[in-house]
C-alpha positions as semicolon CSV with decimal commas, in nm:
position;residue;x (nm);y (nm);z (nm)
1;X;8,344;16,215;9,850
2;X;8,502;16,488;10,059
3;X;8,499;16,513;10,440
4;X;8,207;16,756;10,453
5;X;7,992;16,527;10,237
6;X;8,084;16,230;10,455
7;X;7,992;16,423;10,767
8;X;7,655;16,521;10,617
9;X;7,587;16,157;10,525
10;X;7,694;16,049;10,873
11;X;7,462;16,312;11,022
12;X;7,168;16,173;10,824
13;X;7,243;15,821;10,945
14;X;7,289;15,936;11,305
15;X;6,958;16,127;11,291
16;X;6,775;15,824;11,153
17;X;6,919;15,598;11,422
18;X;6,829;15,853;11,688
19;X;6,472;15,877;11,556
20;X;6,443;15,498;11,552
21;X;6,570;15,462;11,907
22;X;6,347;15,741;12,037
23;X;6,046;15,570;11,874
24;X;6,142;15,242;12,041
25;X;6,173;15,423;12,374
26;X;5,826;15,570;12,327
27;X;5,684;15,227;12,250
28;X;5,850;15,075;12,558
29;X;5,721;15,360;12,775
30;X;5,366;15,309;12,645
31;X;5,377;14,936;12,718
32;X;5,511;15,001;13,068
33;X;5,238;15,258;13,132
34;X;4,967;15,014;13,014
35;X;5,091;14,748;13,255
36;X;5,104;14,999;13,540
37;X;4,747;15,104;13,462
38;X;4,631;14,741;13,473
39;X;4,795;14,702;13,813
40;X;4,627;15,018;13,943
41;X;4,291;14,897;13,812
42;X;4,311;14,589;14,035
43;X;4,276;14,816;14,337
44;X;3,957;14,975;14,206
45;X;3,670;14,754;14,316
46;X;3,302;14,816;14,361
47;X;3,048;14,650;14,585
48;X;2,840;14,378;14,421
49;X;2,479;14,492;14,412
50;X;2,174;14,300;14,532
51;X;2,358;14,006;14,684
52;X;2,317;13,853;15,026
53;X;2,600;13,865;15,279
54;X;2,711;13,506;15,206
55;X;2,722;13,569;14,831
56;X;2,912;13,895;14,883
57;X;3,168;13,715;15,099
58;X;3,212;13,447;14,832
59;X;3,250;13,706;14,555
60;X;3,502;13,905;14,759
61;X;3,703;13,591;14,839
62;X;3,714;13,474;14,478
63;X;3,789;13,820;14,346
64;X;4,070;13,851;14,601
65;X;4,221;13,523;14,483
66;X;4,189;13,627;14,119
67;X;4,346;13,969;14,184
68;X;4,635;13,812;14,375
69;X;4,714;13,584;14,083
70;X;4,664;13,864;13,831
71;X;4,889;14,095;14,033
72;X;5,168;13,834;14,024
73;X;5,142;13,807;13,646
74;X;5,127;14,184;13,598
75;X;5,423;14,246;13,829
76;X;5,627;13,999;13,624
77;X;5,517;14,178;13,307
78;X;5,602;14,515;13,461
79;X;5,953;14,389;13,543
80;X;6,000;14,286;13,179
81;X;5,853;14,616;13,057
82;X;6,082;14,813;13,287
83;X;6,388;14,623;13,167
84;X;6,289;14,688;12,804
85;X;6,231;15,055;12,883
86;X;6,576;15,088;13,047
87;X;6,744;14,925;12,747
88;X;6,551;15,148;12,505
89;X;6,629;15,459;12,714
90;X;7,000;15,383;12,713
91;X;7,000;15,320;12,338
92;X;6,810;15,643;12,272
93;X;7,053;15,841;12,488
94;X;7,352;15,700;12,301
95;X;7,197;15,758;11,959
96;X;7,098;16,114;12,051
97;X;7,449;16,180;12,182
98;X;7,607;16,050;11,864
99;X;7,381;16,270;11,654
100;X;7,476;16,571;11,867
101;X;7,848;16,498;11,827
102;X;7,815;16,472;11,449
103;X;7,612;16,796;11,448
104;X;7,884;16,972;11,642
105;X;8,147;16,842;11,398
106;X;7,939;16,981;11,111
107;X;7,923;17,316;11,287
108;X;8,301;17,334;11,313
109;X;8,355;17,288;10,941
């Protein structure tokens, strides 16, 4: 196998790795966005209909407790999602850079 053939094979591998890492980045971004949407949804409340003032106060208190606990869980999940996204972003950048370097080497031959 000559150098040009090796470079072409290396280019194929670099492109496949780049595609894989970009797909993983997309998946991590989607998961992060879903968690962010769930957090935003906690702030969207509506008034309970046809309840007396005491019942409304009880519902609001219990919902507030539930949302506080849910927000803690979702913020922890968002931290994990963000860390995964950063790792995937860095991997995708490196893989894309490698593919670009191999492409430029092919262009010089």
